[in-house]
N, C-alpha and C positions, 0 to 999 in steps of 0.2 A: 504493500500500500504506500502511496506517496502522500506527502503533506498537502492539506488543503491550501489553496492560494486565493488571495483576495486583492482586488483593486481598491486602493484607498485614496488615490489622488489622480486627477486628470488635469491637463492644461494644454492649450492650443492657441497659436496665433491666428489671426485672420490669414487665409490663403489669398494670394494674388500677385500682382506685379509690383515689386517694391525695390526699385533701383537704389534707393537710399539706405536699405537695410543690409546688414552683414549676417553671415552664418552665426557668428557669436551673439549678436543682438537677438536674433530669432530664437536661438537655443535658450538664452537667458530668460527671455519673456515666457517661453513655454514651461521651462523647469520651475521658475519662481511661481507661476500660476499653479503648477501641480503640487508643489510643496505647501503652498498656502491652502489649497483645496483639501489636503490631507491633514492640515494642522501639524505638519512635520517640520523638520529642519534638515539642512544638508548633512548634518552629523548622523542622522538616522540611516543614511544610505550605505549599504555594504558593498554594492557593486553596480556598475552601470553598463548598459548595452546601447551602443550608439550607431544609428543607421544613417548612411549617406551614400549616394551613388555618383554624384556629378562633380564634386569639388576638385577632383584631379583635373578635369577639363576646364572648369569655370575659373579657377584661380590657382591651379598648380599644387594644391594640397593633396599630394598623393598618398600620404600615410599619416598615422596618429591623429586622425581628424577629431575623434572623440576627446582625446586627451587635451588637445588644443582648445576646442570649443568649450568644454566643461570647466577647464581651469579658469577661463575668463570670468566665471561666476563664483569661483572659490571652491569648486569640487575637486579636491586633490587627494593623492595618497591611496585611494581605493583602486581596485581593479577596474579598468575600462576596456571593454571588448568592442572592437569596431566590426560592424556588420555591413556587408554589401550583398544584397540579394535582389537587385533590380527593384521593380515596383513593389515587391513583397518584402522589402527590407525592414520597414517599420514593424510589421507584424512578426517577422522573424526575430527581431530584437526582443519583442515581448515573449515569443515562444522560448527563447533562450533564457530570459529572466524567469519565466515560469518553471522551466526545467531546473534551474539553479535552486529555486525555492523549494520545489517538490523534493529535491534530493537531500535537503537539510543542510546544504553547504552555506547558505545565507538565509537571513531572516527578512531583509528588505532590499528590493532591487528596483532600479530605475531603468525604464526603456524610453529612449528618446530618438526621434527622427527629424531630419532637417534637410531642406534643399534650398539653394539660392540659384535658380535656373535662368533668371532674366539677367541680361547684360547689355550694355550699350553696343557691344559687338554681337549682333544677332547670329553670326556664324557659330559662335560658341553654343548658344542655346539650341541650335539645330543639331549639333554634334553629340549631344548627351545621349541620344537614343541609338547611336550606331554600334554600340558594343553589347546590346542586350540579346544577341543571338550568336550563333557560330559564325564569326567573321570570316572564317576560311571557306564557308559553304554558302555565302550570302546569295550568290546567283542561283544555286540549286534550290535553296529554300524558297526564294521568290518564285521561281518557275513552278515548283510543286504546289505552292499555295495558290498561285494564280489559276492553276488548272482546276482547283476545287470550285471556283466561281465561274468557270466557263459554261457557256450555254444559256446564261442569263444576261441578256444585253441591256444596256441603258436605253431609255427612250430616245427616239430620234431627236436630234437637236440638243442633246445634253452637252453642256460645256465640258472641257477637258478636266477640270479640277486643278488641284495643286500638287506639287511634288512632296508628298509626305509618305515615305516608304512604309512606315508602320501602319498608317491608316489605309494605305492601299492593300495591305495584307488583311487588315480587319474587314475591309470592303469585300475582298474576295471570299473570306469565310462567311460573311453575311450573305453573299449571293448564293453560296453553297447551301446555306440554311433555307434561303428562299426557294431554291430549286427542289430541295428535298421535302420541305414541310409546308410550303405555301406562305411563308412569312412575307409581309408586305412592307414597303417603305413607309406607309402611313402608320403601321404598328410601331416601327422604330421611332417615328416622329412623336407618337404618343408617349413612349418612354422618355424621350428628351423633354417634351413639354411638361410632363409630370415632374421631372427632376428640376427643371428651371423654375417651376412654381414652388416646389419645396424649398429651393435655395433662397427665395424671397423671405422665408420665415427664419432663416439662419443668418444672424449678423456676422458670422465668421466666413461666409461663403465669398468666393472670388467674384461671382456674378450675382446680381440682385434683380435681374430683369425677368418678369413673367413673360412666357411665350406660349402662343397657341400652337396647335398641331399644324395649321396652315402656315404660320410664320416660320416654324421649323423647316417645313418642306420648301419654302420659298427662299431660304437662306443660301448663301454661297456654297457651292458644291466643293467638297474635299476630294472624295472618291466615291462614285456612285455605288450604292445608294446613300452614302453618308454625307450629310450637310454639316456645316460648321457647328451648329449647336448640338449635334449628335456626337461630337468628338471632345475629349477632355483637352483642356489647355495646358500649356506649361505654366508652372506656378512657383512662387516662393512661399516658404512657410515652415513651421515646426510644430510638433505635437509631442507630448510626453505622458507617461503613465507610471505611477508609483504602485508597486505591488508588495505584498508581505504574506508571511505564513499566518495561519490561524493563531499560533502562539503569540505572534507579534502584534495582533490587532489591538491589544490592550494599551499599546503606546499611542494609538491614534483615536483618542476619545471623541474628537470632533468630526471624524470621518464618517462617510456614509458608504460602507464597504459593499462591493458587489463581488460575488463569488465566481471564480473561473471554473466552469463545469467541463470544458474540453478545450484542448489546444493541440492542433495537428498541423504538421508541416510535411509536404510531400514534393517530390520532383517529378517532372514529366517523363513520358515513355515514348517509344517508337510505335505507338498504336496507329492503326489506319484511321482516316477521317471518319469513316462510317461506323467505327466501333464506339458509339456514343456512351455506352455503359462504362467504358474504360477511361473516360475523361478524368484527368487527375483531380479536378475539383469535385467531381462526383464521388470518386473514391475517398478523397479527404473528408467530404461531408459525411459519408456513411460511417467512416471511422470516428468522426467527432460525435455523431448522434449516439453511436454505440458507447463511446467513452462517457458521455453525459447521461446516458440512460433515458433519452428522449427521442421524439420523432419529429419530422418536418411540421406536422400539423400542430405541434406544441409551441412553435415559435410565434412570438408576438410582433417582432419587427426584425428587419434584416438590413445590413449594409453590404453591398456587393461591388465588385471591381468593374465599374462601367467606364473603362477607358474609351469605349464607344457605346452608343445605345445598344448595339448588338451584344456587347459584353454583358449587359444586364439581362438581356433575353436569354442568353445561353446559361448564365449563372443561376437564374431562378429555376431553370430546368435541372441543372446539376444539383442544386440544393434540395430538390424533391418537392418544390412548391406546385408543380404541375407535371404532366407527362412530357417526355422529351418531344420537342417540336411544337409545343403549345405556349411557349413563353411570350411570343408576340400577341397571341390571342388574349391571354389573361391580362396583359398590359393594356391592350386597347379597351378592354371591358372595365378598366379602372380598379381591378382587384389589388394592384400593388400601390395604389395611391393612398395618401392619408385618408382615413375613413373607410378604406377598402378592406378586403379580407385579410391581407397581409401587407402592410406598408413596407416598401422597399426604398432604401436611400432617402429617408426623410430629411437627411442633411443637405440634399441637393446632389449627392453623388459626385464622382470625379468630373462628370460633364459640366457641372455648374458650381459645386463647392470648390473645385480645383484639384490639382494632382501634382503636388511637390513630392516626387517619387519616394524618397526615403521617409517621408512623414505621412504618406497616404494611409498606410495600414493603421497607424496609431490615431489618425484623424477619424477613421471608422470606429475605433474603440471608444474614442471620446464621445461620439454620437450615441452609441448604444448604451454606454454607461449613463449618460444624461437621461435617455429614455427609461432605463430601468429604475433610476432614482425618481422619475416623475418630474424632472426639472428641465424639460426640453422646450418649455414655453409654448408658443403658438403651433409648433409642429409636434407636440406631445401625442404619442400613441396611447390611447386610453387603456389603463390596466396592464401595461407592459410588464410581463413577468420573466420571459425568456427571450434572449436576443442572440442573433448569429451574425458573424462577419466573415466574408470571403475576400481574400486579397491575393492577387496573382502577380507574377513578375517574369519578365523576359519571355523568350520564345524558343521552343525546341520541338521539332517535328511539326505537329499540327495543333499544338496547345502550349500553354505556359510552361516555362522552364521550372518554375517553383510556385507553390501556392500554399496558403495557410487557411484554415477554417477554425474559428474561435467561437465558443458558445459561453455566454454569461447568463447568470441568473441570481436570484435573491438567496 
């Protein structure tokens, strides 16, 4: 048996474009908010796990990123472990913190993620995505994935779109889903419009603009069928979580603890595209449900990795909220909206809340903790008791290279 683990503190900056902010200032803001939320002090922290993916490119900080950023706020002397797991880095940092606490090697652990992705040199910002797949097989990967979307042509007169390699791959996978299951562009727009509406209720979201389905469809094209609002932006921001063992809870008398019921990390495989039951996020979800002793129908709210609107469609299928192939249909019917059967991405998701790679997974945890505490304000899900977060990163084969699934409850 492993030790029970609880989240006692959360903190997050606003996500967005912040040319005047540094990694250190973002980390300081998020960690101080987390410490204050828990009623803790820096001296309570035994170990820290620090997630970041882009700073080698953005400012040349190739190593010891966590030690540098955390020392700036006075966190020194303790073990600091640097985590790089692409867009799944933040949740991987928390997974590692949970493992440390479950093992009994520490009592209190900090997980923090940060990215500073905007720069006056826009070339740097575009470069941060180039290493999230096998760089030695880039041409082969592109050709293989483009073949999945073949046979579904864009409507006559559709503009060319923009040069976004990752979104082109998402678009190809989307067309493959459309071909196999009848998913429509309007269903994708329903996902995006829902998330942009949710983000207007979240003061920490990068975007605060409500959008209708028709407005999403009329927006500039990125790669058909994905328009701009269907795609996550690049973002600056930081998020942090403070966790402790059950025995250490007595130190944090001001905290509103939330229990970690399951924490799963998996890597992708060389499955075929049509082996949907073997998608790593589906396998991770099944393992997490088993670990927590719950089922998909027990979930009150979910945060999923919607790097594109199609990402949300496929992940609600993987998490078992509908049959495979039906994600677009339940989205269009409003089942995943606030007030629906199972609200998904009440934060606004990556599409609208923002996507600072190393902080994204912890931003999801920030949201579901608020929901379980009943303190999410205008976007609160009534009676939230159990929550799940799925966070994926990188690309391998026909799926993410890494993914985590976390289940929290009271």
